[in-house]
mmCIF file of the N, C-alpha and C atoms, coordinates in Angstrom:
data_MODEL
# 
_entry.id   MODEL 
# 
loop_
_atom_site.group_PDB 
_atom_site.id 
_atom_site.type_symbol 
_atom_site.label_atom_id 
_atom_site.label_alt_id 
_atom_site.label_comp_id 
_atom_site.label_asym_id 
_atom_site.label_entity_id 
_atom_site.label_seq_id 
_atom_site.pdbx_PDB_ins_code 
_atom_site.Cartn_x 
_atom_site.Cartn_y 
_atom_site.Cartn_z 
_atom_site.occupancy 
_atom_site.B_iso_or_equiv 
_atom_site.pdbx_formal_charge 
_atom_site.auth_seq_id 
_atom_site.auth_comp_id 
_atom_site.auth_asym_id 
_atom_site.auth_atom_id 
_atom_site.pdbx_PDB_model_num 
ATOM 1   N N  . UNK A 1 1  ? 6.781   -211.174 118.012 1.00 0.00 ? 1  UNK A N  1 
ATOM 2   C CA . UNK A 1 1  ? 5.380   -211.063 118.294 1.00 0.00 ? 1  UNK A CA 1 
ATOM 3   C C  . UNK A 1 1  ? 4.623   -211.600 117.113 1.00 0.00 ? 1  UNK A C  1 
ATOM 4   N N  . UNK A 1 2  ? 3.546   -212.263 117.367 1.00 0.00 ? 2  UNK A N  1 
ATOM 5   C CA . UNK A 1 2  ? 2.745   -212.833 116.309 1.00 0.00 ? 2  UNK A CA 1 
ATOM 6   C C  . UNK A 1 2  ? 1.671   -211.820 115.874 1.00 0.00 ? 2  UNK A C  1 
ATOM 7   N N  . UNK A 1 3  ? 1.080   -212.029 114.712 1.00 0.00 ? 3  UNK A N  1 
ATOM 8   C CA . UNK A 1 3  ? 0.042   -211.178 114.251 1.00 0.00 ? 3  UNK A CA 1 
ATOM 9   C C  . UNK A 1 3  ? -1.195  -211.274 115.122 1.00 0.00 ? 3  UNK A C  1 
ATOM 10  N N  . UNK A 1 4  ? -1.394  -212.392 115.808 1.00 0.00 ? 4  UNK A N  1 
ATOM 11  C CA . UNK A 1 4  ? -2.558  -212.537 116.706 1.00 0.00 ? 4  UNK A CA 1 
ATOM 12  C C  . UNK A 1 4  ? -2.573  -211.495 117.773 1.00 0.00 ? 4  UNK A C  1 
ATOM 13  N N  . UNK A 1 5  ? -1.444  -211.035 118.242 1.00 0.00 ? 5  UNK A N  1 
ATOM 14  C CA . UNK A 1 5  ? -1.379  -210.101 119.364 1.00 0.00 ? 5  UNK A CA 1 
ATOM 15  C C  . UNK A 1 5  ? -1.460  -208.631 118.905 1.00 0.00 ? 5  UNK A C  1 
ATOM 16  N N  . UNK A 1 6  ? -1.571  -208.359 117.619 1.00 0.00 ? 6  UNK A N  1 
ATOM 17  C CA . UNK A 1 6  ? -1.630  -206.995 117.148 1.00 0.00 ? 6  UNK A CA 1 
ATOM 18  C C  . UNK A 1 6  ? -2.981  -206.401 117.399 1.00 0.00 ? 6  UNK A C  1 
ATOM 19  N N  . UNK A 1 7  ? -3.047  -205.193 117.966 1.00 0.00 ? 7  UNK A N  1 
ATOM 20  C CA . UNK A 1 7  ? -4.350  -204.483 118.155 1.00 0.00 ? 7  UNK A CA 1 
ATOM 21  C C  . UNK A 1 7  ? -4.897  -204.014 116.850 1.00 0.00 ? 7  UNK A C  1 
ATOM 22  N N  . UNK A 1 8  ? -6.235  -203.913 116.809 1.00 0.00 ? 8  UNK A N  1 
ATOM 23  C CA . UNK A 1 8  ? -6.922  -203.400 115.618 1.00 0.00 ? 8  UNK A CA 1 
ATOM 24  C C  . UNK A 1 8  ? -7.150  -201.909 115.662 1.00 0.00 ? 8  UNK A C  1 
ATOM 25  N N  . UNK A 1 9  ? -7.182  -201.332 116.899 1.00 0.00 ? 9  UNK A N  1 
ATOM 26  C CA . UNK A 1 9  ? -7.436  -199.923 117.039 1.00 0.00 ? 9  UNK A CA 1 
ATOM 27  C C  . UNK A 1 9  ? -6.826  -199.425 118.377 1.00 0.00 ? 9  UNK A C  1 
ATOM 28  N N  . UNK A 1 10 ? -6.646  -198.115 118.448 1.00 0.00 ? 10 UNK A N  1 
ATOM 29  C CA . UNK A 1 10 ? -6.077  -197.479 119.661 1.00 0.00 ? 10 UNK A CA 1 
ATOM 30  C C  . UNK A 1 10 ? -7.086  -197.531 120.761 1.00 0.00 ? 10 UNK A C  1 
ATOM 31  N N  . UNK A 1 11 ? -6.715  -198.005 121.974 1.00 0.00 ? 11 UNK A N  1 
ATOM 32  C CA . UNK A 1 11 ? -7.690  -198.014 123.075 1.00 0.00 ? 11 UNK A CA 1 
ATOM 33  C C  . UNK A 1 11 ? -8.043  -196.638 123.621 1.00 0.00 ? 11 UNK A C  1 
ATOM 34  N N  . UNK A 1 12 ? -7.309  -195.593 123.196 1.00 0.00 ? 12 UNK A N  1 
ATOM 35  C CA . UNK A 1 12 ? -7.588  -194.225 123.697 1.00 0.00 ? 12 UNK A CA 1 
ATOM 36  C C  . UNK A 1 12 ? -8.468  -193.442 122.697 1.00 0.00 ? 12 UNK A C  1 
ATOM 37  N N  . UNK A 1 13 ? -8.125  -193.492 121.438 1.00 0.00 ? 13 UNK A N  1 
ATOM 38  C CA . UNK A 1 13 ? -8.880  -192.645 120.466 1.00 0.00 ? 13 UNK A CA 1 
ATOM 39  C C  . UNK A 1 13 ? -9.657  -193.443 119.429 1.00 0.00 ? 13 UNK A C  1 
ATOM 40  N N  . UNK A 1 14 ? -9.394  -194.748 119.302 1.00 0.00 ? 14 UNK A N  1 
ATOM 41  C CA . UNK A 1 14 ? -10.087 -195.588 118.364 1.00 0.00 ? 14 UNK A CA 1 
ATOM 42  C C  . UNK A 1 14 ? -9.534  -195.610 116.977 1.00 0.00 ? 14 UNK A C  1 
ATOM 43  N N  . UNK A 1 15 ? -8.521  -194.839 116.689 1.00 0.00 ? 15 UNK A N  1 
ATOM 44  C CA . UNK A 1 15 ? -7.910  -194.816 115.323 1.00 0.00 ? 15 UNK A CA 1 
ATOM 45  C C  . UNK A 1 15 ? -7.182  -196.119 115.033 1.00 0.00 ? 15 UNK A C  1 
ATOM 46  N N  . UNK A 1 16 ? -7.053  -196.391 113.752 1.00 0.00 ? 16 UNK A N  1 
ATOM 47  C CA . UNK A 1 16 ? -6.400  -197.643 113.313 1.00 0.00 ? 16 UNK A CA 1 
ATOM 48  C C  . UNK A 1 16 ? -4.992  -197.464 112.822 1.00 0.00 ? 16 UNK A C  1 
ATOM 49  N N  . UNK A 1 17 ? -4.433  -196.273 112.917 1.00 0.00 ? 17 UNK A N  1 
ATOM 50  C CA . UNK A 1 17 ? -3.101  -196.010 112.416 1.00 0.00 ? 17 UNK A CA 1 
ATOM 51  C C  . UNK A 1 17 ? -2.078  -196.325 113.484 1.00 0.00 ? 17 UNK A C  1 
ATOM 52  N N  . UNK A 1 18 ? -1.772  -197.633 113.674 1.00 0.00 ? 18 UNK A N  1 
ATOM 53  C CA . UNK A 1 18 ? -0.880  -198.100 114.745 1.00 0.00 ? 18 UNK A CA 1 
ATOM 54  C C  . UNK A 1 18 ? 0.376   -198.657 114.166 1.00 0.00 ? 18 UNK A C  1 
ATOM 55  N N  . UNK A 1 19 ? 1.448   -198.461 114.894 1.00 0.00 ? 19 UNK A N  1 
ATOM 56  C CA . UNK A 1 19 ? 2.759   -198.983 114.509 1.00 0.00 ? 19 UNK A CA 1 
ATOM 57  C C  . UNK A 1 19 ? 3.456   -199.555 115.738 1.00 0.00 ? 19 UNK A C  1 
ATOM 58  N N  . UNK A 1 20 ? 4.271   -200.618 115.500 1.00 0.00 ? 20 UNK A N  1 
ATOM 59  C CA . UNK A 1 20 ? 5.065   -201.164 116.629 1.00 0.00 ? 20 UNK A CA 1 
ATOM 60  C C  . UNK A 1 20 ? 5.954   -200.085 117.228 1.00 0.00 ? 20 UNK A C  1 
ATOM 61  N N  . UNK A 1 21 ? 6.086   -200.092 118.527 1.00 0.00 ? 21 UNK A N  1 
ATOM 62  C CA . UNK A 1 21 ? 6.949   -199.158 119.238 1.00 0.00 ? 21 UNK A CA 1 
ATOM 63  C C  . UNK A 1 21 ? 8.344   -199.808 119.422 1.00 0.00 ? 21 UNK A C  1 
ATOM 64  N N  . UNK A 1 22 ? 9.337   -198.969 119.523 1.00 0.00 ? 22 UNK A N  1 
ATOM 65  C CA . UNK A 1 22 ? 10.710  -199.511 119.650 1.00 0.00 ? 22 UNK A CA 1 
ATOM 66  C C  . UNK A 1 22 ? 10.996  -200.008 121.035 1.00 0.00 ? 22 UNK A C  1 
ATOM 67  N N  . UNK A 1 23 ? 10.118  -199.743 122.002 1.00 0.00 ? 23 UNK A N  1 
ATOM 68  C CA . UNK A 1 23 ? 10.316  -200.163 123.414 1.00 0.00 ? 23 UNK A CA 1 
ATOM 69  C C  . UNK A 1 23 ? 10.367  -201.691 123.550 1.00 0.00 ? 23 UNK A C  1 
ATOM 70  N N  . UNK A 1 24 ? 9.729   -202.381 122.705 1.00 0.00 ? 24 UNK A N  1 
ATOM 71  C CA . UNK A 1 24 ? 9.804   -203.858 122.805 1.00 0.00 ? 24 UNK A CA 1 
ATOM 72  C C  . UNK A 1 24 ? 8.525   -204.535 122.595 1.00 0.00 ? 24 UNK A C  1 
ATOM 73  N N  . UNK A 1 25 ? 8.490   -205.765 123.095 1.00 0.00 ? 25 UNK A N  1 
ATOM 74  C CA . UNK A 1 25 ? 7.387   -206.705 122.880 1.00 0.00 ? 25 UNK A CA 1 
ATOM 75  C C  . UNK A 1 25 ? 6.049   -206.117 123.343 1.00 0.00 ? 25 UNK A C  1 
ATOM 76  N N  . UNK A 1 26 ? 5.102   -206.059 122.464 1.00 0.00 ? 26 UNK A N  1 
ATOM 77  C CA . UNK A 1 26 ? 3.710   -205.666 122.826 1.00 0.00 ? 26 UNK A CA 1 
ATOM 78  C C  . UNK A 1 26 ? 3.497   -204.150 122.929 1.00 0.00 ? 26 UNK A C  1 
ATOM 79  N N  . UNK A 1 27 ? 4.497   -203.338 122.611 1.00 0.00 ? 27 UNK A N  1 
ATOM 80  C CA . UNK A 1 27 ? 4.372   -201.873 122.651 1.00 0.00 ? 27 UNK A CA 1 
ATOM 81  C C  . UNK A 1 27 ? 3.949   -201.364 121.307 1.00 0.00 ? 27 UNK A C  1 
ATOM 82  N N  . UNK A 1 28 ? 2.991   -200.434 121.278 1.00 0.00 ? 28 UNK A N  1 
ATOM 83  C CA . UNK A 1 28 ? 2.411   -199.861 120.030 1.00 0.00 ? 28 UNK A CA 1 
ATOM 84  C C  . UNK A 1 28 ? 2.320   -198.334 120.178 1.00 0.00 ? 28 UNK A C  1 
ATOM 85  N N  . UNK A 1 29 ? 2.403   -197.662 119.048 1.00 0.00 ? 29 UNK A N  1 
ATOM 86  C CA . UNK A 1 29 ? 2.225   -196.205 118.961 1.00 0.00 ? 29 UNK A CA 1 
ATOM 87  C C  . UNK A 1 29 ? 1.018   -195.910 118.094 1.00 0.00 ? 29 UNK A C  1 
ATOM 88  N N  . UNK A 1 30 ? 0.255   -194.925 118.536 1.00 0.00 ? 30 UNK A N  1 
ATOM 89  C CA . UNK A 1 30 ? -0.869  -194.438 117.709 1.00 0.00 ? 30 UNK A CA 1 
ATOM 90  C C  . UNK A 1 30 ? -0.453  -193.075 117.095 1.00 0.00 ? 30 UNK A C  1 
ATOM 91  N N  . UNK A 1 31 ? -0.510  -193.028 115.772 1.00 0.00 ? 31 UNK A N  1 
ATOM 92  C CA . UNK A 1 31 ? -0.091  -191.793 115.051 1.00 0.00 ? 31 UNK A CA 1 
ATOM 93  C C  . UNK A 1 31 ? -1.145  -190.713 115.176 1.00 0.00 ? 31 UNK A C  1 
ATOM 94  N N  . UNK A 1 32 ? -2.416  -191.111 115.441 1.00 0.00 ? 32 UNK A N  1 
ATOM 95  C CA . UNK A 1 32 ? -3.499  -190.104 115.530 1.00 0.00 ? 32 UNK A CA 1 
ATOM 96  C C  . UNK A 1 32 ? -3.461  -189.289 116.839 1.00 0.00 ? 32 UNK A C  1 
ATOM 97  N N  . UNK A 1 33 ? -3.253  -189.989 117.971 1.00 0.00 ? 33 UNK A N  1 
ATOM 98  C CA . UNK A 1 33 ? -3.338  -189.280 119.245 1.00 0.00 ? 33 UNK A CA 1 
ATOM 99  C C  . UNK A 1 33 ? -1.933  -189.163 119.903 1.00 0.00 ? 33 UNK A C  1 
ATOM 100 N N  . UNK A 1 34 ? -0.905  -189.727 119.267 1.00 0.00 ? 34 UNK A N  1 
ATOM 101 C CA . UNK A 1 34 ? 0.468   -189.623 119.703 1.00 0.00 ? 34 UNK A CA 1 
ATOM 102 C C  . UNK A 1 34 ? 0.683   -190.298 121.063 1.00 0.00 ? 34 UNK A C  1 
ATOM 103 N N  . UNK A 1 35 ? -0.028  -191.352 121.310 1.00 0.00 ? 35 UNK A N  1 
ATOM 104 C CA . UNK A 1 35 ? 0.157   -192.120 122.586 1.00 0.00 ? 35 UNK A CA 1 
ATOM 105 C C  . UNK A 1 35 ? 0.804   -193.443 122.268 1.00 0.00 ? 35 UNK A C  1 
ATOM 106 N N  . UNK A 1 36 ? 1.474   -193.980 123.300 1.00 0.00 ? 36 UNK A N  1 
ATOM 107 C CA . UNK A 1 36 ? 2.073   -195.320 123.235 1.00 0.00 ? 36 UNK A CA 1 
ATOM 108 C C  . UNK A 1 36 ? 1.414   -196.134 124.277 1.00 0.00 ? 36 UNK A C  1 
ATOM 109 N N  . UNK A 1 37 ? 1.179   -197.412 123.963 1.00 0.00 ? 37 UNK A N  1 
ATOM 110 C CA . UNK A 1 37 ? 0.550   -198.371 124.938 1.00 0.00 ? 37 UNK A CA 1 
ATOM 111 C C  . UNK A 1 37 ? 1.173   -199.723 124.740 1.00 0.00 ? 37 UNK A C  1 
ATOM 112 N N  . UNK A 1 38 ? 0.925   -200.600 125.695 1.00 0.00 ? 38 UNK A N  1 
ATOM 113 C CA . UNK A 1 38 ? 1.482   -201.935 125.639 1.00 0.00 ? 38 UNK A CA 1 
ATOM 114 C C  . UNK A 1 38 ? 0.408   -202.961 125.860 1.00 0.00 ? 38 UNK A C  1 
ATOM 115 N N  . UNK A 1 39 ? 0.495   -204.075 125.086 1.00 0.00 ? 39 UNK A N  1 
ATOM 116 C CA . UNK A 1 39 ? -0.391  -205.173 125.263 1.00 0.00 ? 39 UNK A CA 1 
ATOM 117 C C  . UNK A 1 39 ? 0.286   -206.163 126.161 1.00 0.00 ? 39 UNK A C  1 
ATOM 118 N N  . UNK A 1 40 ? -0.486  -206.838 127.071 1.00 0.00 ? 40 UNK A N  1 
ATOM 119 C CA . UNK A 1 40 ? 0.077   -207.741 127.968 1.00 0.00 ? 40 UNK A CA 1 
ATOM 120 C C  . UNK A 1 40 ? -0.934  -208.842 128.313 1.00 0.00 ? 40 UNK A C  1 
ATOM 121 N N  . UNK A 1 41 ? -0.536  -210.070 128.220 1.00 0.00 ? 41 UNK A N  1 
ATOM 122 C CA . UNK A 1 41 ? -1.372  -211.209 128.571 1.00 0.00 ? 41 UNK A CA 1 
ATOM 123 C C  . UNK A 1 41 ? -1.223  -211.433 130.076 1.00 0.00 ? 41 UNK A C  1 
ATOM 124 N N  . UNK A 1 42 ? -2.362  -211.391 130.798 1.00 0.00 ? 42 UNK A N  1 
ATOM 125 C CA . UNK A 1 42 ? -2.338  -211.549 132.241 1.00 0.00 ? 42 UNK A CA 1 
ATOM 126 C C  . UNK A 1 42 ? -2.470  -212.996 132.695 1.00 0.00 ? 42 UNK A C  1 
ATOM 127 N N  . UNK A 1 43 ? -3.217  -213.794 131.942 1.00 0.00 ? 43 UNK A N  1 
ATOM 128 C CA . UNK A 1 43 ? -3.421  -215.186 132.345 1.00 0.00 ? 43 UNK A CA 1 
ATOM 129 C C  . UNK A 1 43 ? -4.817  -215.614 131.960 1.00 0.00 ? 43 UNK A C  1 
ATOM 130 N N  . UNK A 1 44 ? -5.100  -216.886 132.335 1.00 0.00 ? 44 UNK A N  1 
ATOM 131 C CA . UNK A 1 44 ? -6.418  -217.466 132.050 1.00 0.00 ? 44 UNK A CA 1 
ATOM 132 C C  . UNK A 1 44 ? -7.270  -217.385 133.302 1.00 0.00 ? 44 UNK A C  1 
ATOM 133 N N  . UNK A 1 45 ? -8.569  -217.127 133.067 1.00 0.00 ? 45 UNK A N  1 
ATOM 134 C CA . UNK A 1 45 ? -9.512  -217.132 134.216 1.00 0.00 ? 45 UNK A CA 1 
ATOM 135 C C  . UNK A 1 45 ? -10.334 -218.371 134.180 1.00 0.00 ? 45 UNK A C  1 
ATOM 136 N N  . UNK A 1 46 ? -10.619 -218.893 135.366 1.00 0.00 ? 46 UNK A N  1 
ATOM 137 C CA . UNK A 1 46 ? -11.547 -220.033 135.471 1.00 0.00 ? 46 UNK A CA 1 
ATOM 138 C C  . UNK A 1 46 ? -12.933 -219.554 135.152 1.00 0.00 ? 46 UNK A C  1 
ATOM 139 N N  . UNK A 1 47 ? -13.670 -220.362 134.455 1.00 0.00 ? 47 UNK A N  1 
ATOM 140 C CA . UNK A 1 47 ? -15.044 -219.997 134.070 1.00 0.00 ? 47 UNK A CA 1 
ATOM 141 C C  . UNK A 1 47 ? -15.872 -219.692 135.308 1.00 0.00 ? 47 UNK A C  1 
ATOM 142 N N  . UNK A 1 48 ? -16.487 -218.490 135.319 1.00 0.00 ? 48 UNK A N  1 
ATOM 143 C CA . UNK A 1 48 ? -17.356 -218.085 136.437 1.00 0.00 ? 48 UNK A CA 1 
ATOM 144 C C  . UNK A 1 48 ? -16.610 -217.605 137.671 1.00 0.00 ? 48 UNK A C  1 
ATOM 145 N N  . UNK A 1 49 ? -15.306 -217.562 137.599 1.00 0.00 ? 49 UNK A N  1 
ATOM 146 C CA . UNK A 1 49 ? -14.492 -217.104 138.740 1.00 0.00 ? 49 UNK A CA 1 
ATOM 147 C C  . UNK A 1 49 ? -13.840 -215.779 138.371 1.00 0.00 ? 49 UNK A C  1 
ATOM 148 N N  . UNK A 1 50 ? -14.039 -214.773 139.221 1.00 0.00 ? 50 UNK A N  1 
ATOM 149 C CA . UNK A 1 50 ? -13.445 -213.493 138.954 1.00 0.00 ? 50 UNK A CA 1 
ATOM 150 C C  . UNK A 1 50 ? -12.828 -212.956 140.217 1.00 0.00 ? 50 UNK A C  1 
ATOM 151 N N  . UNK A 1 51 ? -11.715 -212.255 140.036 1.00 0.00 ? 51 UNK A N  1 
ATOM 152 C CA . UNK A 1 51 ? -11.031 -211.631 141.184 1.00 0.00 ? 51 UNK A CA 1 
ATOM 153 C C  . UNK A 1 51 ? -11.816 -210.356 141.595 1.00 0.00 ? 51 UNK A C  1 
ATOM 154 N N  . UNK A 1 52 ? -11.753 -210.110 142.930 1.00 0.00 ? 52 UNK A N  1 
ATOM 155 C CA . UNK A 1 52 ? -12.388 -208.885 143.415 1.00 0.00 ? 52 UNK A CA 1 
ATOM 156 C C  . UNK A 1 52 ? -11.486 -207.728 143.093 1.00 0.00 ? 52 UNK A C  1 
ATOM 157 N N  . UNK A 1 53 ? -11.951 -206.720 142.290 1.00 0.00 ? 53 UNK A N  1 
ATOM 158 C CA . UNK A 1 53 ? -11.114 -205.646 141.879 1.00 0.00 ? 53 UNK A CA 1 
ATOM 159 C C  . UNK A 1 53 ? -10.512 -204.829 143.074 1.00 0.00 ? 53 UNK A C  1 
ATOM 160 N N  . UNK A 1 54 ? -11.243 -204.814 144.173 1.00 0.00 ? 54 UNK A N  1 
ATOM 161 C CA . UNK A 1 54 ? -10.765 -204.031 145.324 1.00 0.00 ? 54 UNK A CA 1 
ATOM 162 C C  . UNK A 1 54 ? -9.580  -204.652 145.986 1.00 0.00 ? 54 UNK A C  1 
ATOM 163 N N  . UNK A 1 55 ? -9.344  -205.981 145.763 1.00 0.00 ? 55 UNK A N  1 
ATOM 164 C CA . UNK A 1 55 ? -8.195  -206.621 146.376 1.00 0.00 ? 55 UNK A CA 1 
ATOM 165 C C  . UNK A 1 55 ? -6.929  -206.408 145.613 1.00 0.00 ? 55 UNK A C  1 
ATOM 166 N N  . UNK A 1 56 ? -7.003  -206.006 144.340 1.00 0.00 ? 56 UNK A N  1 
ATOM 167 C CA . UNK A 1 56 ? -5.813  -205.701 143.491 1.00 0.00 ? 56 UNK A CA 1 
ATOM 168 C C  . UNK A 1 56 ? -5.071  -206.965 143.100 1.00 0.00 ? 56 UNK A C  1 
ATOM 169 N N  . UNK A 1 57 ? -5.683  -208.128 143.177 1.00 0.00 ? 57 UNK A N  1 
ATOM 170 C CA . UNK A 1 57 ? -5.041  -209.365 142.776 1.00 0.00 ? 57 UNK A CA 1 
ATOM 171 C C  . UNK A 1 57 ? -5.164  -209.580 141.273 1.00 0.00 ? 57 UNK A C  1 
ATOM 172 N N  . UNK A 1 58 ? -4.161  -210.211 140.712 1.00 0.00 ? 58 UNK A N  1 
ATOM 173 C CA . UNK A 1 58 ? -4.222  -210.637 139.332 1.00 0.00 ? 58 UNK A CA 1 
ATOM 174 C C  . UNK A 1 58 ? -4.214  -212.156 139.293 1.00 0.00 ? 58 UNK A C  1 
ATOM 175 N N  . UNK A 1 59 ? -5.135  -212.667 138.496 1.00 0.00 ? 59 UNK A N  1 
ATOM 176 C CA . UNK A 1 59 ? -5.184  -214.128 138.367 1.00 0.00 ? 59 UNK A CA 1 
ATOM 177 C C  . UNK A 1 59 ? -4.342  -214.577 137.204 1.00 0.00 ? 59 UNK A C  1 
# 
């Protein structure tokens, strides 16, 4: 994993004490709230084009 993909803060509590998780690529642990989360790149969006959230599609 590159440094570009590293999160700056926990998406749940906002704390910055994050460590890579042993689960694999893109997984992180927050020491403050004891949660684990994963970063994932979904893809590129065309400018001005957005998927309808009710359809459940990923672009």
